[in-house]
N, C-alpha and C positions, 0 to 999 in steps of 0.2 A: 348240798351244793346248788340245787335249783333255787333256793331262797337267796343264796349269795349271788347267783347270776342275775336274778330278777332285781335284786337290790342295786347291783352295779349298773344295770341298764336303765334303772328308773331315773337316774340323773341325766338331764338333757345334754350336757356336754359330753358325757361318756357315751350316751347313745349316738350322738352325732359322730364321735370318733369311730365307733364300731361301724357305723354306716359308711364312713370313708374306707375303713379297712376291709369292708365286705367286697371290695373290688378284687380281692385276692392278691393284691400287691403289698409290698413292704413300704412303709411310710416313715420318714424321719419325723421325730418329734417336732422339729422346726416347721415342717409342712403342716402338721396338725395344728400347731400354734397359730400359724397364719390363717388357715382355713376356718378355725373356730374362734379367732380373736381372743386367744388366751395367753397368759404369761407362761414362761417356761416352768416356773414352780407349780402353778396351778395345773398345767397340762401333765406334768410329771406325776403329781398326786393322783389325778384321774386315771392315768395309765397304770399306776401301781395298783389301784383298786381293781381295774380290769384284769390285770395280771394275777392278782391274788384270787380272783374269781375263776381263773383258769381260761379266760376268754382270749387272751393275747399272749404272745411270746415276744421277747425282745432280743436285740443284738446290738452290741456296742460297735459304733463306726466312728473312730477318732473321738471327737468331743460330743458327738450326737448319739442318740439311741434310736434305733429303727424298730418299728413294731409291725406285727402282722397278726392276723387271726391265728389262733392255736390250731395247727393242722391235726393235732392229736386229741382234739376235744371229742369226748365220747359222743356217739351218734345221738343218744337220748338228750344230751345237753345241746348238741348242735340243733336239734329239733326245736328246743326252746328259743335259741338265738334266732333261728330262721322265722319262727312265728312272731317274735317281737319285731324283727326287721320288716316283715310283711305288713304288720299292723301299723308300724310307723309310716311306711310308704303309702298305705291306704289313707291314713289320716292326713298326710301331706296332699294327696290328690283331692280329698274332700275339701280341705281348706283353700285350695287353689281355685 
């Protein structure tokens, strides 16, 4: 599973989506599409990869799907996610 998590997070759009979801809130796929300038089909494929890696869970809301970080992600995998998010934030600060 660590390899699946790292592979999922290696793609920039998926990492950006996880960074949005890291606020602890639930986000509609339509919001993710707008923020990441992605089509619905592209965003859905990315979110499916994150779901298969166990990083996110979803909930259907009428015609939209809402995503949030998986609250049941085992602590050892949450540590991987937190490390990747911290590294991405540090890289962003360095680039600025």
